[in-house]
BABA-517392 format. One line per 5 residues: number of its first residue (from 1); their letters; for each residue x, y, z of C-alpha. Coordinates in steps of 0.05 Angstrom, whole numbers, plus 5000, padded with zeros to 4 digits. Example, Ala and Ser with C-alpha at 12.3 -4.5 7.8 and 13.67 -1.06 7.14 Angstrom:
2
1 = AS = 5246,4910,5156 ~ 5273,4979,5143
% end
This chain:
122
1 = XXXXX = 7234,1326,0527 ~ 7277,1313,0589 ~ 7247,1337,0654 ~ 7284,1399,0678 ~ 7306,1404,0750
6 = XXXXX = 7287,1469,0783 ~ 7323,1498,0842 ~ 7287,1536,0897 ~ 7327,1590,0931 ~ 7305,1634,0989
11 = XXXXX = 7295,1708,0979 ~ 7351,1754,1002 ~ 7335,1797,1063 ~ 7324,1859,1020 ~ 7277,1820,0976
16 = XXXXX = 7236,1798,1036 ~ 7230,1871,1058 ~ 7207,1890,0988 ~ 7156,1835,0987 ~ 7129,1855,1055
21 = XXXXX = 7125,1928,1032 ~ 7087,1907,0969 ~ 7037,1866,1011 ~ 7025,1923,1059 ~ 7017,1973,1001
26 = XXXXX = 6964,1927,0971 ~ 6930,1925,1040 ~ 6945,1851,1047 ~ 6968,1819,1112 ~ 7043,1812,1116
31 = XXXXX = 7050,1780,1185 ~ 7019,1711,1196 ~ 7057,1697,1260 ~ 7084,1627,1270 ~ 7037,1598,1218
36 = XXXXX = 7037,1617,1144 ~ 6983,1622,1092 ~ 6997,1602,1021 ~ 6950,1651,0986 ~ 6955,1641,0911
41 = XXXXX = 6995,1599,0863 ~ 6989,1599,0787 ~ 7031,1574,0729 ~ 7019,1593,0657 ~ 7000,1536,0611
46 = XXXXX = 7069,1531,0576 ~ 7102,1522,0644 ~ 7056,1468,0671 ~ 7078,1395,0679 ~ 7152,1413,0685
51 = XXXXX = 7155,1422,0760 ~ 7147,1498,0762 ~ 7089,1496,0812 ~ 7126,1449,0858 ~ 7188,1493,0854
56 = XXXXX = 7147,1555,0872 ~ 7117,1519,0932 ~ 7187,1496,0953 ~ 7211,1569,0952 ~ 7152,1590,0995
61 = XXXXX = 7165,1533,1044 ~ 7238,1554,1048 ~ 7217,1625,1063 ~ 7167,1601,1116 ~ 7222,1560,1149
66 = XXXXX = 7269,1620,1148 ~ 7215,1659,1184 ~ 7208,1604,1236 ~ 7138,1584,1216 ~ 7112,1518,1242
71 = XXXXX = 7059,1504,1190 ~ 7033,1528,1123 ~ 6958,1530,1111 ~ 6921,1538,1045 ~ 6852,1534,1013
76 = XXXXX = 6844,1501,0946 ~ 6783,1494,0902 ~ 6812,1443,0855 ~ 6885,1426,0867 ~ 6882,1383,0929
81 = XXXXX = 6918,1326,0892 ~ 6975,1372,0872 ~ 6985,1398,0943 ~ 6976,1327,0970 ~ 7035,1304,0928
86 = XXXXX = 7075,1360,0961 ~ 7059,1336,1031 ~ 6998,1378,1048 ~ 6941,1342,1082 ~ 6868,1360,1092
91 = XXXXX = 6847,1395,1156 ~ 6782,1422,1183 ~ 6773,1497,1176 ~ 6760,1500,1250 ~ 6830,1472,1263
96 = XXXXX = 6863,1529,1225 ~ 6892,1582,1273 ~ 6848,1642,1284 ~ 6900,1690,1254 ~ 6897,1651,1189
101 = XXXXX = 6821,1640,1190 ~ 6811,1715,1200 ~ 6851,1732,1138 ~ 6815,1760,1078 ~ 6834,1698,1038
106 = XXXXX = 6796,1652,1086 ~ 6740,1699,1105 ~ 6722,1728,1037 ~ 6762,1708,0976 ~ 6757,1633,0974
111 = XXXXX = 6692,1595,0966 ~ 6665,1561,1029 ~ 6672,1495,0992 ~ 6747,1503,0982 ~ 6787,1449,1017
116 = XXXXX = 6832,1471,1075 ~ 6900,1438,1077 ~ 6962,1442,1121 ~ 7035,1421,1120 ~ 7075,1420,1185
121 = XX = 7145,1447,1172 ~ 7175,1463,1239
% end
């Protein structure tokens, strides 16, 4: 089966506002400042190995650039190789900005053994 090429496009302004409203309604942080946190990424089994995950990350990176973010941080329990292929590198948790470290994702939701990673984008 030929590998499909996926195109990442940024959200329209009204879509960004809707996303921010949904995050706030769910009591999740919607403002990470000049640094972004990639919180969760999942692809269903039939959509794996065709570039869907990389395309989703590309869209998120495009959004982060549009919002003038300088870096994207994440925690991963088992996909460090995947994110490494996309340009993310390991970092010490102590090097993560306080606004990101203080998020619920870092403080509560991810295991203390999850690897911290960063990609500089701006």
